[in-house]
C-alpha positions as CSV (number, residue, x, y, z in Angstrom):
1,M,287.5,53.0,170.5
2,S,288.0,54.6,167.0
3,R,286.8,52.6,163.9
4,S,290.5,52.9,162.8
5,K,291.1,50.1,165.8
6,K,294.7,49.3,167.0
7,L,297.6,50.7,165.5
8,Y,300.2,50.1,167.9
9,D,300.8,46.7,169.2
10,S,303.3,47.0,172.3
11,A,304.9,49.6,174.1
12,L,307.4,50.5,172.0
13,G,304.7,51.7,169.7
14,R,305.3,49.0,166.4
15,P,302.4,50.4,164.3
16,T,300.3,47.6,163.1
17,R,299.2,49.8,160.0
18,G,300.3,52.9,157.8
19,P,302.7,52.8,155.7
20,H,305.3,50.7,157.7
21,P,303.9,48.4,159.5
22,G,305.9,45.7,162.0
23,R,309.0,48.4,161.8
24,P,309.8,50.4,165.2
25,W,307.5,54.1,165.3
26,K,308.9,57.1,164.9
27,V,307.1,60.5,166.0
28,W,307.4,61.6,162.2
29,D,304.5,58.8,161.2
30,L,302.2,61.4,162.6
31,D,302.4,62.7,159.6
32,S,300.7,59.6,158.2
33,E,298.1,59.0,161.2
34,L,296.9,62.2,161.2
35,R,295.6,62.2,157.7
36,Y,294.2,58.8,157.3
37,V,292.8,58.2,160.8
38,P,290.5,61.2,160.7
39,V,289.1,59.9,157.4
40,V,288.8,56.2,158.8
41,D,286.6,57.0,161.4
42,E,284.5,59.3,159.6
43,L,283.9,56.4,156.8
44,P,280.1,55.5,157.0
45,D,279.2,51.9,158.0
46,S,278.2,50.0,154.4
47,P,279.5,46.8,152.5
48,L,279.9,49.1,149.7
49,P,283.7,50.2,148.6
50,I,285.3,53.6,149.3
51,C,286.8,54.9,146.3
52,E,290.0,57.2,146.9
53,V,291.2,60.2,144.5
54,G,295.2,60.2,144.4
55,S,295.4,57.0,146.3
56,G,299.1,55.8,145.3
57,P,299.8,52.2,145.7
58,R,298.7,51.9,149.5
59,G,296.9,55.2,150.7
60,L,294.0,54.7,152.6
61,A,293.7,50.8,152.3
62,G,297.0,50.5,154.8
63,W,294.6,52.4,157.6
64,T,291.2,50.1,157.2
65,D,290.5,46.3,156.4
66,R,287.6,47.5,154.6
67,Q,287.8,47.5,150.1
68,V,289.4,50.5,148.7
69,I,289.5,51.3,145.0
70,G,292.3,53.4,144.2
71,V,292.2,55.9,141.0
72,D,295.5,57.8,140.7
73,P,296.8,58.9,137.4
74,G,300.4,59.5,139.0
75,A,303.7,57.0,139.2
76,D,304.2,54.6,142.0
77,D,307.7,56.1,142.3
78,R,306.3,59.5,144.1
79,H,304.4,57.6,146.7
80,G,308.2,56.2,148.1
81,G,307.8,52.7,146.7
82,A,304.4,51.6,148.8
83,T,303.5,48.3,148.8
84,E,299.6,47.6,147.7
85,P,297.6,46.3,150.6
86,P,295.0,43.3,149.3
87,N,291.6,45.3,149.7
88,M,293.2,47.8,147.4
89,R,292.2,47.5,144.0
90,R,293.7,49.6,141.3
91,L,291.9,51.8,138.3
92,A,294.1,53.7,136.2
93,G,292.1,57.2,136.0
94,D,292.2,61.1,137.4
95,G,289.4,63.0,139.5
96,S,287.9,64.6,136.8
97,N,286.9,61.6,135.0
98,I,286.5,58.9,137.8
99,P,285.8,55.1,136.1
100,L,283.2,54.0,137.7
101,P,279.4,54.3,137.2
102,D,276.7,56.6,139.6
103,D,276.3,55.8,143.3
104,A,279.4,52.6,143.6
105,T,280.4,53.8,146.7
106,C,279.8,54.5,150.5
107,A,282.6,57.3,150.5
108,T,284.6,59.0,148.6
109,V,288.3,60.1,149.7
110,A,290.7,62.7,148.4
111,V,294.1,62.4,151.0
112,D,296.3,65.5,151.3
113,T,295.5,65.4,147.7
114,M,293.5,69.0,146.2
115,E,296.5,70.5,146.8
116,H,298.0,68.6,144.0
117,I,295.2,69.6,141.6
118,P,295.4,72.9,140.0
119,R,293.0,75.4,141.6
120,E,290.4,75.5,137.9
121,F,290.3,71.6,138.1
122,R,289.4,71.0,141.8
123,H,285.7,71.7,141.1
124,A,285.3,69.0,138.7
125,V,287.1,66.4,140.9
126,V,284.5,67.5,143.6
127,S,281.9,67.1,141.4
128,E,282.6,63.9,139.9
129,M,283.2,62.0,144.1
130,L,279.6,63.4,144.4
131,R,278.7,61.8,141.4
132,V,279.8,58.3,142.2
133,T,278.8,58.3,146.1
134,R,275.7,56.6,147.2
135,P,273.2,58.8,148.9
136,G,273.6,58.4,152.4
137,G,277.3,58.1,151.5
138,K,279.9,61.1,152.1
139,V,282.6,62.8,150.2
140,I,285.8,63.8,152.5
141,L,288.6,66.0,152.2
142,I,291.9,66.3,154.0
143,G,294.6,68.1,153.5
144,P,296.3,71.2,154.1
145,T,294.7,74.7,153.7
146,G,295.1,78.2,153.9
147,P,297.7,80.5,154.6
148,Q,299.4,79.6,157.6
149,A,299.8,75.9,156.2
150,A,301.2,77.6,153.2
151,E,303.9,79.5,154.9
152,G,304.6,75.6,157.2
153,D,305.2,74.3,153.6
154,R,307.7,76.7,152.9
155,R,310.0,76.7,156.0
156,V,310.4,72.8,155.8
157,R,311.2,73.0,152.1
158,D,313.8,75.9,152.7
159,R,314.8,73.4,156.0
160,W,314.8,70.4,153.2
161,I,317.0,72.2,150.8
162,A,319.6,74.1,153.4
163,D,319.6,70.1,154.8
164,G,320.4,68.7,150.8
165,G,317.0,66.6,151.6
166,P,315.6,63.8,149.2
167,A,314.6,65.5,146.0
168,P,311.3,63.4,146.4
169,N,309.8,65.3,149.5
170,L,310.8,68.7,147.3
171,V,308.5,67.8,144.0
172,W,305.4,67.6,146.5
173,L,306.5,70.6,148.2
174,D,306.9,72.5,144.9
175,E,303.3,71.4,143.9
176,H,301.7,72.6,146.9
177,I,303.1,76.1,146.1
178,A,302.8,76.5,142.6
179,F,299.4,75.1,143.1
180,G,298.4,77.3,146.1
181,L,297.1,75.4,149.1
182,P,293.0,75.5,149.3
183,T,291.2,77.0,151.9
184,V,288.4,75.6,154.0
185,E,286.2,77.8,152.3
186,E,287.1,76.9,148.8
187,L,286.8,72.8,149.7
188,A,282.9,73.9,150.9
189,S,282.3,76.1,148.2
190,Y,282.5,72.9,145.8
191,M,280.3,70.9,148.0
192,Q,276.9,73.1,147.0
193,N,275.0,70.9,145.6
194,D,271.2,69.1,145.5
195,K,273.0,65.3,147.0
196,I,274.4,67.0,150.0
197,A,272.8,67.3,153.9
198,R,275.2,69.8,155.6
199,V,279.1,70.6,155.2
200,R,281.3,70.0,158.3
201,A,285.0,71.3,159.1
202,Y,287.6,70.7,161.8
203,G,291.5,71.0,162.2
204,V,293.2,68.0,163.1
205,F,296.7,68.4,163.2
206,N,298.2,71.7,165.1
207,L,300.6,73.4,163.4
208,W,303.1,73.7,166.2
209,F,303.2,70.2,166.3
210,W,303.2,69.7,162.8
211,W,306.5,72.0,162.5
212,T,308.4,70.2,165.8
213,M,307.7,66.8,164.3
214,H,309.2,68.0,160.6
215,R,312.3,69.4,163.5
216,A,312.8,66.2,164.5
217,A,312.6,64.2,161.2
218,C,315.6,66.6,160.2
219,G,317.6,65.8,163.3
220,D,317.1,69.0,165.7
221,F,316.5,67.0,168.2
222,P,319.3,64.5,168.0
223,L,319.6,61.4,170.7
224,K,322.7,60.7,172.2
225,Y,321.2,56.8,172.5
226,R,319.4,56.1,169.2
227,T,317.1,53.5,170.4
228,D,313.9,52.8,169.6
229,Y,312.7,52.4,173.4
230,L,314.2,55.5,173.8
231,H,312.6,57.6,171.0
232,H,309.3,56.3,171.7
233,F,309.4,56.9,175.6
234,L,310.4,60.8,174.7
235,W,308.5,61.1,172.2
236,G,305.4,58.9,172.5
237,P,303.9,61.9,175.0
238,F,304.6,64.4,172.2
239,A,302.6,62.1,169.9
240,A,299.4,61.5,172.7
241,A,299.2,65.3,172.8
242,A,299.3,66.0,169.2
243,R,296.6,63.6,168.6
244,R,294.2,64.7,171.4
245,T,295.1,69.0,170.6
246,R,291.6,70.6,168.9
247,R,293.2,74.0,169.5
248,G,294.8,75.8,165.6
249,P,295.9,77.1,164.0
250,F,296.1,73.8,162.1
251,Y,298.0,72.3,159.5
252,R,295.3,69.5,158.0
253,Y,291.6,70.1,157.8
254,I,289.0,67.5,157.4
255,V,286.1,68.8,155.3
256,V,282.9,66.2,155.0
257,A,279.7,66.4,153.1
258,D,277.0,64.5,154.5
259,L,274.9,62.9,151.3
260,R,271.0,62.8,151.7
């Protein structure tokens, strides 16, 4: 069983973790799940806390019981009014100047964050993440990468605009376009450091499944009877396939630096 523990407590798929615990599962919840679960599964066993750069009020702490130190300079309203869990400790700051001493954490992570940082500042952020992570720990980056993911962002943005979608969603996508999505090679290049034993990367969300999920969120597949059970019955197998698929192209990649 994955170290992200149990995500759903019934056949209906009611989440026990994530951004909306307790309410009926919807297929678009895959977007959060396939950001955070791969990160939780990579976390090293350690009593030390985890630092999340760009956490918002909930972030990784909504997917694990372990202590998370969240560092974020942005306003909380950018994160849709998420509530702060008890295992989250917030620190004001930004990724290029993390307010922690050297070797303070067992892992430092950035989830869907690098694409919101101008390219010229990304290396400094990763260098700070390496500084605060102890030997034997991990630095973990996950998010949309590469030109195919960028094209997917443009398709979703155009769809949101055509449908009169909410402005907060457009702000996120506008930053993706303005700052440019990193490539896997770019992220790996920031991890050239004597502290690092090896760097690994793999895809975690097939682009076709990602796009179909967004189409469902936009109402392209309306249900005559909009019940939670029917939604889970129809979309549950799709979600299971999305979780298992290891063939690209991918929307997100995870890049992991294992420290010496």
